[in-house]
N, C-alpha and C positions, 0 to 999 in steps of 0.2 A: 696400429702399434706392432712392434714385429712378436712373432711365439718364443721371440729366447724370451721378452721381457716376462714372462707368465713362469717361465719356471726360477727354480732353486738350487742349490746345493749343499752342504754338509759340511764346513768352512774344518780344516785342525783343531780347530778349540771343542767343535761340534755343537760353534752357533748356527743357526740356519743362513746361508745369504742367500737373497732374493735375485738373479738377475740383471730388476726393472732397478737397482742399488745401480748402475752400473746404464742406464739410458742415460745417452749423449754422449757415451765416450767411444772411443773406437778399443777394439778390444782386440787380442792376442790370446786367444786360448791352446791351451797345449797338454796336451796328455806327458807327466811328466815317470823317471826314474830315476832313485840312484845307487842303482849297481849297473847301467847301459854306461854303451862306449857313445852315446851321446851326452852323459849327465852331467860333461863338462857345457853343454850350452846353457847349465842355466846362470854361468857370466853371463851370457850373451841377454839370455832375457832381461837380468837384473839390470845390465846396461838400458839396456831398449825402456826400462820402467823409469830409470834413473836420470830420462834421458831426454823423454818423453809424456812422463808421469803427468806434469804439470801442462802443460798441453795439450791432457788429454786422452792417453791413452794409459789401459791399463793392463795388464798382465794380467793372467787367468792361470796356474799349478792346475792343473786337477793329477793328482798321482796313479798308477796302473799295474796292474801288479798279473796284466794277462799276457804280456809278450817276457817268454824266456823268465817270469818267476821274479823280476830284477825290483821289483816296489813289496819286499818280503815282513818291512816292519810296519807299526801302527804308526796312527798317525803323531807320537808325541816324536817316536825315534826317526819320522820324514822330517818334521817341524827343525829336528834339533843338526840331524843333517846337512838340512838346506840353512839350515844359519851358521852352522861351524865351518863349513867349506867352501859356499857360497856366498854367505850373508845377501841371501834372499828374503826381498823387502815386498814383495807385490804380493797378493793373497793368492794360499793356498790351500785347495780343500782336500778331502777326505778323498779318502783311494775308491776310484771308481773303475766301471769295464766301461768300454769303450765300443765293445762289438761284443755281438753273442746275444743268449734272450734278455740278460739282465744290463743292456746297454744302459748309462744313463741318460734320460732325459734331451740332457744335453748337444748331447753327441749323438744322439741321435736326429736329432734337428740340425747341427751342423753338417753331418754328413750326407743329409737329406738334402740340403741348400747348396753343397758343393763336393762333392760324389768327386771319386782318384780315377787311377788308370783306369781308361776305357772306359767310365763309366761304374768301376764298382763302389762304392761305397766304406767298405772294410778299409778300419786303419790296418798299415801294414806293419805298424810297430812304434816305439814310445817316442816324443817327441815331434810328433805330426803334430803343425802349428796349421788354425786357421784363424782368419785374419777380416774384421765384424765391425762395418760402417757404423757409426753414427748413430744413425736408424738402426741396427740392427740384422743388416741382409750383411750372408757372410758375403764375403768379396774376394778371397784365395783361401785354399789348403795347399802347405807344402807339408812335402817327403822330411820325411824326419835328416835327411844329411843336409838339407836347406839352415843353413845356420842364420842364427837371429840377423846378426849386424847384417844383411843378404835381404833380409826383407824393409829395412829403416827406408831405403827411399819409396815404400809403396804408404808405409804409415804415414811420410811426410804427406803422399798427396790426399790423405782422408783426412789431417787436420788442420 
């Protein structure tokens, strides 16, 4: 069993969600922010979720305030922003750190499994995306500028 499924995170509503609940699904895990130049990617992420969710894709959004303080709000503000502006219905989590001493264990797992440019693990900015197969293996890492719709073919191969 993948180590990913032993991890959990706090959802926007304050409940704890186990990654075990995602076992057997293809995952697209993204560190997101409400005030980022890449924030319009929420629309593309939601589109992927709606298109492929019934076939086995789950998009997971993890707000992060580590890059330019672009996610300053609390969980209620984040949820309201996502709902009102992008009609986000995919699972969203409470804010996490993706780099540094307080890196959330899910992102520590993802970064170790799929290092970035020249083998560096650090996430460079918001909207870095990790694609995970049905067995919990990280199969790809995409930089912030990589549009969600451009990942569709990779997702289809895993479904």
